GUSE-983345 format. One record per atom (N, C-alpha, C): residue in one letter; residue number from 1; atom name; y, z, x. Coordinates in steps of 0.001 Angstrom, whole numbers, plus 500000, padded with zeros to 6 digits. Atoms other than C-alpha are relative to their C-alpha. Example, Ala and Ser with C-alpha at 12.3 -4.5 7.8 and 13.67 -1.06 7.14 Angstrom:
<paros>
rest, nr, atom, yy, zz, xx
a, 1, N, 498810, 500000, 500890
a, 1, CA, 495500, 507800, 512300
a, 1, C, 501200, 500000, 500900
s, 2, N, 498810, 499940, 499180
s, 2, CA, 498940, 507140, 513670
s, 2, C, 501090, 500730, 499230
</paros>
This chain:
<paros>
rest, nr, atom, yy, zz, xx
x, 1, N, 501278, 499567, 499492
x, 1, CA, 444627, 875243, 812885
x, 1, C, 498901, 499288, 499222
x, 2, N, 501025, 500745, 500694
x, 2, CA, 441820, 872913, 812084
x, 2, C, 498672, 500169, 500706
x, 3, N, 501350, 499904, 499453
x, 3, CA, 438094, 873069, 812576
x, 3, C, 499426, 498597, 500178
x, 4, N, 500411, 501387, 499813
x, 4, CA, 437924, 869358, 813403
x, 4, C, 498977, 499921, 501128
x, 5, N, 501039, 500154, 498981
x, 5, CA, 434765, 868409, 815325
x, 5, C, 500242, 498739, 500810
x, 6, N, 499774, 501286, 499339
x, 6, CA, 435610, 864796, 816128
x, 6, C, 501495, 499719, 500016
x, 7, N, 498563, 500291, 499966
x, 7, CA, 439085, 863773, 817318
x, 7, C, 500350, 498814, 499111
x, 8, N, 499605, 501136, 500836
x, 8, CA, 441062, 861419, 815090
x, 8, C, 500102, 498724, 500827
x, 9, N, 499893, 501289, 499314
x, 9, CA, 441064, 857735, 815957
x, 9, C, 501459, 499736, 500336
x, 10, N, 498628, 500236, 499572
x, 10, CA, 444165, 856971, 817985
x, 10, C, 500213, 498570, 500482
x, 11, N, 499831, 501381, 499580
x, 11, CA, 443575, 853322, 818624
x, 11, C, 500949, 499282, 499054
x, 12, N, 499042, 500731, 500827
x, 12, CA, 446160, 850905, 817380
x, 12, C, 499273, 498939, 499187
x, 13, N, 500619, 501010, 500846
x, 13, CA, 445436, 848425, 814651
x, 13, C, 500278, 498592, 500503
x, 14, N, 499708, 501306, 499417
x, 14, CA, 446943, 845575, 816661
x, 14, C, 499739, 500047, 501496
x, 15, N, 500266, 500108, 498571
x, 15, CA, 446179, 844352, 820149
x, 15, C, 500792, 498838, 500561
x, 16, N, 499328, 501087, 499301
x, 16, CA, 448222, 842308, 822566
x, 16, C, 499484, 499943, 501426
x, 17, N, 500479, 500159, 498633
x, 17, CA, 447056, 840895, 825858
x, 17, C, 501139, 500065, 501008
x, 18, N, 498851, 499945, 499107
x, 18, CA, 450572, 841065, 827273
x, 18, C, 500261, 501435, 500431
x, 19, N, 499710, 498630, 499554
x, 19, CA, 451330, 844100, 829442
x, 19, C, 501395, 500419, 499558
x, 20, N, 498651, 499559, 500355
x, 20, CA, 454309, 846268, 828483
x, 20, C, 500966, 499654, 501123
x, 21, N, 499069, 500514, 499004
x, 21, CA, 457317, 844832, 830233
x, 21, C, 501135, 500976, 500236
x, 22, N, 498834, 499193, 499651
x, 22, CA, 459979, 846782, 832100
x, 22, C, 501142, 499105, 500443
x, 23, N, 498951, 500924, 499563
x, 23, CA, 462016, 843665, 832754
x, 23, C, 500958, 499702, 498850
x, 24, N, 498983, 500367, 500986
x, 24, CA, 465110, 842440, 830992
x, 24, C, 499493, 498828, 499169
x, 25, N, 500491, 501099, 500823
x, 25, CA, 464378, 840153, 828021
x, 25, C, 500620, 498657, 500362
x, 26, N, 499357, 501266, 499666
x, 26, CA, 466872, 837552, 829209
x, 26, C, 499613, 499498, 501382
x, 27, N, 500397, 500394, 498650
x, 27, CA, 465580, 837543, 832804
x, 27, C, 498643, 500614, 500323
x, 28, N, 501323, 499442, 499733
x, 28, CA, 461814, 838057, 833004
x, 28, C, 499761, 500141, 501508
x, 29, N, 500272, 499756, 498592
x, 29, CA, 460701, 839542, 836301
x, 29, C, 501054, 500838, 500688
x, 30, N, 498937, 499179, 499434
x, 30, CA, 463992, 841338, 836945
x, 30, C, 499960, 501362, 499298
x, 31, N, 500103, 498647, 500548
x, 31, CA, 463759, 845089, 836481
x, 31, C, 501275, 500362, 499244
x, 32, N, 498866, 499652, 500852
x, 32, CA, 466010, 846321, 833660
x, 32, C, 500375, 501464, 500225
x, 33, N, 499580, 498649, 499633
x, 33, CA, 467859, 849352, 835034
x, 33, C, 500589, 500746, 498809
x, 34, N, 499347, 499335, 501120
x, 34, CA, 469821, 850078, 831864
x, 34, C, 498995, 500520, 498970
x, 35, N, 500990, 499565, 500982
x, 35, CA, 466723, 850325, 829666
x, 35, C, 498946, 500926, 500591
x, 36, N, 501131, 499277, 499427
x, 36, CA, 464153, 851774, 832083
x, 36, C, 500375, 501081, 501000
x, 37, N, 499604, 498988, 499024
x, 37, CA, 466169, 853951, 834483
x, 37, C, 500116, 499406, 501394
x, 38, N, 499743, 500480, 498651
x, 38, CA, 466859, 853730, 838191
x, 38, C, 498741, 499668, 500778
x, 39, N, 501196, 500168, 499189
x, 39, CA, 463338, 853975, 839591
x, 39, C, 498889, 499371, 499169
x, 40, N, 501074, 500621, 500784
x, 40, CA, 460599, 851580, 838398
x, 40, C, 498762, 500881, 499897
x, 41, N, 501188, 499150, 500063
x, 41, CA, 457850, 854077, 839281
x, 41, C, 500245, 501249, 499176
x, 42, N, 499699, 498806, 500791
x, 42, CA, 459654, 856864, 837388
x, 42, C, 499555, 499836, 498556
x, 43, N, 500415, 500198, 501387
x, 43, CA, 458786, 855275, 834054
x, 43, C, 498528, 500315, 499832
x, 44, N, 501417, 499709, 500095
x, 44, CA, 455085, 855550, 834786
x, 44, C, 499732, 501489, 500135
x, 45, N, 500264, 498581, 499791
x, 45, CA, 455238, 859122, 836058
x, 45, C, 500533, 500843, 498853
x, 46, N, 499479, 499205, 501115
x, 46, CA, 457441, 860407, 833235
x, 46, C, 499183, 499766, 498745
x, 47, N, 500835, 500255, 501170
x, 47, CA, 455276, 858724, 830634
x, 47, C, 498703, 500788, 500098
x, 48, N, 501232, 499247, 499829
x, 48, CA, 452179, 860343, 832099
x, 48, C, 500251, 501492, 499913
x, 49, N, 499714, 498563, 500011
x, 49, CA, 453855, 863734, 832503
x, 49, C, 500379, 500487, 498615
x, 50, N, 499557, 499536, 501313
x, 50, CA, 455315, 863842, 829015
x, 50, C, 498886, 499978, 498970
x, 51, N, 501030, 500097, 501023
x, 51, CA, 452146, 862890, 827155
x, 51, C, 499110, 501234, 499976
x, 52, N, 500822, 498801, 499920
x, 52, CA, 449810, 865667, 828315
x, 52, C, 499600, 500211, 501445
x, 53, N, 500386, 499762, 498624
x, 53, CA, 448655, 867326, 831513
x, 53, C, 498677, 499353, 500362
x, 54, N, 501282, 500583, 499713
x, 54, CA, 445215, 865805, 831187
x, 54, C, 499943, 498521, 499667
x, 55, N, 499968, 501413, 500336
x, 55, CA, 446331, 862245, 830490
x, 55, C, 499317, 499188, 501090
x, 56, N, 500694, 500772, 498986
x, 56, CA, 444023, 859794, 832225
x, 56, C, 500898, 498946, 500627
x, 57, N, 499241, 501016, 499292
x, 57, CA, 445413, 857421, 834825
x, 57, C, 499556, 498620, 499532
x, 58, N, 500541, 501271, 500442
x, 58, CA, 443155, 854632, 833609
x, 58, C, 500473, 499685, 498587
x, 59, N, 499601, 500416, 501341
x, 59, CA, 444043, 852634, 830520
x, 59, C, 498784, 499666, 499135
x, 60, N, 501196, 500321, 500759
x, 60, CA, 440438, 852315, 829352
x, 60, C, 499940, 500864, 498739
x, 61, N, 499987, 499221, 501242
x, 61, CA, 440120, 853364, 825692
x, 61, C, 498909, 501071, 499945
x, 62, N, 501070, 499009, 500028
x, 62, CA, 436832, 855193, 826261
x, 62, C, 500406, 501270, 500746
x, 63, N, 499571, 498831, 499238
x, 63, CA, 438407, 857470, 828862
x, 63, C, 500965, 500862, 499192
x, 64, N, 499083, 499217, 500832
x, 64, CA, 441229, 858480, 826540
x, 64, C, 499261, 500634, 498827
x, 65, N, 500802, 499438, 501094
x, 65, CA, 438686, 859000, 823755
x, 65, C, 499226, 501236, 500473
x, 66, N, 500725, 498849, 499465
x, 66, CA, 436655, 861328, 825993
x, 66, C, 500930, 501179, 500254
x, 67, N, 499018, 498925, 499803
x, 67, CA, 439778, 863304, 826920
x, 67, C, 500375, 500629, 498659
x, 68, N, 499695, 499473, 501333
x, 68, CA, 440614, 863627, 823219
x, 68, C, 498822, 500809, 499458
x, 69, N, 501192, 499269, 500425
x, 69, CA, 437021, 864724, 822554
x, 69, C, 499965, 501386, 500643
x, 70, N, 500002, 498709, 499308
x, 70, CA, 437257, 867463, 825202
x, 70, C, 501079, 500927, 499448
x, 71, N, 498913, 499183, 500548
x, 71, CA, 440595, 868661, 823833
x, 71, C, 499649, 500507, 498602
x, 72, N, 500397, 499589, 501343
x, 72, CA, 439213, 868731, 820281
x, 72, C, 498932, 501081, 500055
x, 73, N, 501039, 498987, 499861
x, 73, CA, 436141, 870675, 821381
x, 73, C, 500574, 501330, 500467
x, 74, N, 499353, 498772, 499534
x, 74, CA, 438340, 873186, 823218
x, 74, C, 500782, 500662, 498862
x, 75, N, 499275, 499446, 501152
x, 75, CA, 440553, 873604, 820130
x, 75, C, 499041, 500620, 498988
x, 76, N, 501007, 499464, 500918
x, 76, CA, 437458, 874111, 817969
x, 76, C, 499442, 501316, 500531
x, 77, N, 500526, 498777, 499388
x, 77, CA, 436118, 876700, 820410
x, 77, C, 501000, 501153, 499885
x, 78, N, 498980, 498953, 500099
x, 78, CA, 439406, 878608, 820480
x, 78, C, 500211, 500445, 498548
x, 79, N, 499840, 499652, 501416
x, 79, CA, 439694, 878479, 816687
x, 79, C, 498840, 500861, 499520
x, 80, N, 501139, 499174, 500406
x, 80, CA, 436172, 879830, 816226
x, 80, C, 500059, 501376, 500658
x, 81, N, 499809, 498694, 499367
x, 81, CA, 436911, 882596, 818756
x, 81, C, 501053, 500813, 499253
x, 82, N, 498945, 499306, 500736
x, 82, CA, 440077, 883438, 816832
x, 82, C, 499470, 500543, 498674
x, 83, N, 500538, 499547, 501282
x, 83, CA, 438195, 883632, 813543
x, 83, C, 498957, 501102, 500176
x, 84, N, 501036, 498996, 499773
x, 84, CA, 435408, 885727, 815074
x, 84, C, 500562, 501300, 500555
x, 85, N, 499549, 498807, 499282
x, 85, CA, 437236, 888124, 817409
x, 85, C, 501466, 500340, 499775
x, 86, N, 498584, 499743, 500211
x, 86, CA, 440834, 887910, 816256
x, 86, C, 500850, 499199, 500968
x, 87, N, 499048, 500797, 499224
x, 87, CA, 443931, 886465, 817856
x, 87, C, 500010, 500362, 501483
x, 88, N, 499913, 499547, 498608
x, 88, CA, 443606, 888499, 821067
x, 88, C, 499087, 499215, 500931
x, 89, N, 500958, 500669, 499106
x, 89, CA, 440582, 886613, 822420
x, 89, C, 500499, 498646, 500505
x, 90, N, 499459, 501252, 499450
x, 90, CA, 442111, 883096, 822618
x, 90, C, 501227, 500221, 500878
x, 91, N, 498827, 499717, 499168
x, 91, CA, 445332, 884593, 823985
x, 91, C, 499569, 500496, 501369
x, 92, N, 500488, 499475, 498722
x, 92, CA, 443426, 886504, 826671
x, 92, C, 499408, 498885, 500852
x, 93, N, 500592, 501105, 499239
x, 93, CA, 441447, 883421, 827648
x, 93, C, 501059, 499027, 500496
x, 94, N, 498904, 500861, 499553
x, 94, CA, 444616, 881349, 827779
x, 94, C, 500755, 500597, 501167
x, 95, N, 499317, 499332, 498893
x, 95, CA, 446265, 883932, 830016
x, 95, C, 499157, 499958, 501270
x, 96, N, 500879, 500068, 498834
x, 96, CA, 443241, 884039, 832330
x, 96, C, 499996, 498597, 500592
x, 97, N, 499981, 501384, 499525
x, 97, CA, 443238, 880250, 832535
x, 97, C, 501310, 499682, 500704
x, 98, N, 498704, 500231, 499368
x, 98, CA, 446947, 880183, 833336
x, 98, C, 500072, 500676, 501358
x, 99, N, 500019, 499291, 498716
x, 99, CA, 446507, 882796, 836074
x, 99, C, 499135, 499255, 500998
x, 100, N, 500898, 500737, 499109
x, 100, CA, 443611, 880805, 837514
x, 100, C, 500641, 498707, 500480
x, 101, N, 499384, 501274, 499619
x, 101, CA, 445528, 877517, 837483
x, 101, C, 501198, 500186, 500909
x, 102, N, 498796, 499786, 499206
x, 102, CA, 448694, 878989, 838987
x, 102, C, 499764, 500906, 501195
x, 103, N, 500299, 499133, 498866
x, 103, CA, 446903, 881079, 841600
x, 103, C, 500448, 499369, 501307
x, 104, N, 499451, 500526, 498749
x, 104, CA, 448323, 880766, 845094
x, 104, C, 498917, 499685, 501016
x, 105, N, 501016, 500226, 498978
x, 105, CA, 445049, 880820, 847000
x, 105, C, 498736, 499469, 499367
x, 106, N, 501223, 500626, 500476
x, 106, CA, 442176, 878476, 846310
x, 106, C, 499143, 499659, 501208
x, 107, N, 500837, 500279, 498834
x, 107, CA, 439445, 878616, 848959
x, 107, C, 499304, 498652, 499872
x, 108, N, 500637, 501317, 500015
x, 108, CA, 438002, 875238, 849937
x, 108, C, 498530, 500108, 499644
x, 109, N, 501420, 499857, 500308
x, 109, CA, 434473, 876588, 849651
x, 109, C, 499759, 500241, 498509
x, 110, N, 500126, 499821, 501447
x, 110, CA, 435153, 877331, 845959
x, 110, C, 500676, 498883, 499219
x, 111, N, 499469, 501150, 500701
x, 111, CA, 436579, 873928, 845107
x, 111, C, 501489, 499823, 500091
x, 112, N, 498557, 500138, 499854
x, 112, CA, 440195, 874427, 846100
x, 112, C, 500339, 499326, 501304
x, 113, N, 499553, 500590, 498754
x, 113, CA, 442193, 873289, 849074
x, 113, C, 501486, 499796, 499976
x, 114, N, 498549, 500153, 499947
x, 114, CA, 445689, 872420, 850202
x, 114, C, 500536, 498991, 499011
x, 115, N, 499502, 501017, 500918
x, 115, CA, 445978, 869358, 847971
x, 115, C, 499379, 500093, 498633
x, 116, N, 500753, 499902, 501253
x, 116, CA, 444130, 870708, 844956
x, 116, C, 500827, 500555, 498860
x, 117, N, 499185, 499556, 501130
x, 117, CA, 446993, 871275, 842561
x, 117, C, 500156, 498906, 498964
x, 118, N, 499868, 501119, 500921
x, 118, CA, 446545, 867982, 840739
x, 118, C, 499282, 500248, 498689
x, 119, N, 500555, 499872, 501345
x, 119, CA, 445261, 867337, 837258
x, 119, C, 498492, 500150, 500036
x, 120, N, 501450, 499973, 499989
x, 120, CA, 441616, 866686, 838077
x, 120, C, 499409, 500947, 501003
x, 121, N, 500491, 499133, 498943
x, 121, CA, 441261, 869483, 840592
x, 121, C, 499755, 501407, 499477
x, 122, N, 500312, 498686, 500535
x, 122, CA, 439743, 872346, 838663
x, 122, C, 499179, 500778, 501016
x, 123, N, 500757, 499160, 499091
x, 123, CA, 438445, 875233, 840709
x, 123, C, 498761, 500523, 499286
x, 124, N, 501198, 499421, 500591
x, 124, CA, 435171, 877026, 840153
x, 124, C, 500387, 501044, 498954
x, 125, N, 499547, 498984, 500949
x, 125, CA, 437070, 879823, 838426
x, 125, C, 500399, 499361, 498669
x, 126, N, 499583, 500695, 501221
x, 126, CA, 438595, 877381, 835965
x, 126, C, 498799, 499414, 499269
x, 127, N, 501205, 500537, 500626
x, 127, CA, 435221, 875740, 835361
x, 127, C, 499237, 501081, 499242
x, 128, N, 500695, 498903, 500671
x, 128, CA, 433690, 879124, 834497
x, 128, C, 500735, 500398, 498725
x, 129, N, 499231, 499612, 501182
x, 129, CA, 436521, 880003, 832114
x, 129, C, 499948, 498941, 498903
x, 130, N, 500053, 501075, 500992
x, 130, CA, 436302, 876600, 830412
x, 130, C, 498575, 499720, 499520
x, 131, N, 501385, 500216, 500398
x, 131, CA, 432487, 876750, 830151
x, 131, C, 499403, 498728, 500565
x, 132, N, 500497, 501237, 499393
x, 132, CA, 431907, 873765, 832448
x, 132, C, 499272, 500248, 501311
x, 133, N, 500601, 499718, 498703
x, 133, CA, 430142, 875536, 835313
x, 133, C, 498629, 499356, 500165
x, 134, N, 501318, 500610, 499920
x, 134, CA, 426799, 873898, 834469
x, 134, C, 500063, 498473, 500032
x, 135, N, 499890, 501458, 500007
x, 135, CA, 428151, 870327, 834334
x, 135, C, 500500, 499498, 501349
x, 136, N, 499574, 500623, 498747
x, 136, CA, 428657, 868002, 837275
x, 136, C, 500644, 498662, 499657
x, 137, N, 499257, 501199, 500356
x, 137, CA, 431364, 865408, 836676
x, 137, C, 500314, 499179, 501241
x, 138, N, 499577, 500894, 498931
x, 138, CA, 432707, 862536, 838756
x, 138, C, 501002, 500690, 500921
x, 139, N, 498962, 499327, 499221
x, 139, CA, 435672, 864642, 839879
x, 139, C, 499440, 501137, 500836
x, 140, N, 500615, 498941, 499206
x, 140, CA, 433343, 867381, 841133
x, 140, C, 499424, 499460, 501302
x, 141, N, 500629, 500583, 498814
x, 141, CA, 431665, 865025, 843593
x, 141, C, 501027, 499289, 500865
x, 142, N, 499010, 500777, 499261
x, 142, CA, 434481, 862675, 844596
x, 142, C, 501377, 500613, 499789
x, 143, N, 498729, 499291, 500133
x, 143, CA, 437521, 864862, 845170
x, 143, C, 501150, 499255, 500637
x, 144, N, 498942, 500745, 499331
x, 144, CA, 439456, 862326, 847226
x, 144, C, 500256, 500473, 501414
x, 145, N, 499808, 499482, 498651
x, 145, CA, 439211, 864350, 850408
x, 145, C, 498706, 499902, 500803
x, 146, N, 501261, 500163, 499296
x, 146, CA, 435931, 863002, 851746
x, 146, C, 500205, 499764, 501495
x, 147, N, 499728, 500311, 498604
x, 147, CA, 437533, 861865, 855019
x, 147, C, 500599, 501180, 500756
x, 148, N, 499352, 498848, 499380
x, 148, CA, 439174, 865219, 855709
x, 148, C, 498952, 500914, 500626
x, 149, N, 500896, 499061, 499343
x, 149, CA, 437555, 867635, 858142
x, 149, C, 499917, 501300, 499225
x, 150, N, 500200, 498769, 500761
x, 150, CA, 436101, 870762, 856605
x, 150, C, 500619, 501186, 500731
x, 151, N, 499424, 498779, 499452
x, 151, CA, 437994, 874008, 857145
x, 151, C, 499022, 501144, 499803
x, 152, N, 500823, 498813, 500131
x, 152, CA, 436122, 877198, 857796
x, 152, C, 500752, 501096, 499270
x, 153, N, 499390, 498880, 500709
x, 153, CA, 436756, 880446, 855986
x, 153, C, 501022, 500696, 500890
x, 154, N, 499087, 499326, 499075
x, 154, CA, 438375, 881934, 859098
x, 154, C, 501295, 499211, 500170
x, 155, N, 498796, 500836, 499893
x, 155, CA, 440758, 878982, 859444
x, 155, C, 500880, 500148, 498761
x, 156, N, 499225, 499826, 501235
x, 156, CA, 441790, 879364, 855815
x, 156, C, 500709, 501344, 499965
x, 157, N, 499386, 498666, 499990
x, 157, CA, 442410, 883090, 856209
x, 157, C, 501153, 500066, 500997
x, 158, N, 498919, 500019, 499012
x, 158, CA, 444468, 882487, 859358
x, 158, C, 501214, 499259, 499460
x, 159, N, 498895, 500757, 500579
x, 159, CA, 446561, 879897, 857543
x, 159, C, 500668, 500786, 498875
x, 160, N, 499451, 499226, 501107
x, 160, CA, 446986, 882127, 854493
x, 160, C, 500806, 501198, 500499
x, 161, N, 499336, 498801, 499483
x, 161, CA, 447935, 885213, 856511
x, 161, C, 500991, 499698, 501116
x, 162, N, 499068, 500458, 498959
x, 162, CA, 449987, 883153, 859012
x, 162, C, 499766, 500710, 501324
x, 163, N, 500368, 499373, 498721
x, 163, CA, 448129, 884514, 862018
x, 163, C, 500010, 498958, 501102
</paros>
């Protein structure tokens, strides 16, 4: 439990312009099944899934630094809540956040939708619990469903209740 304000530097001390290779060393360009597994795309998805749920898709160092900053600020906030109100407050907030994230019904008018179970798809409820309800980020505006027709509240209720 640390009261760290700034995240530690996670950049490497060396840099290479060569991309990480999934090919066999003796035959460049040929996918190495024995070292990387059966599916070439599985290496990317398992690497992203094992690192953290909020791992950025981009490889830009500033984006990963901002994600680390947000995680550090959240840890600092939870630690200060623990020191002020005891252990129950961070546990309660964590439970509320888990219930909000795993909720089965997310109305489209409140930021949810049928495809909103991804990493960057926080609902209004989650934004309020995380203290981000006053901020407007890139993901709040461009959700990826701009071409989709808007569903009304009645259509959502009919789909939810299977009427």
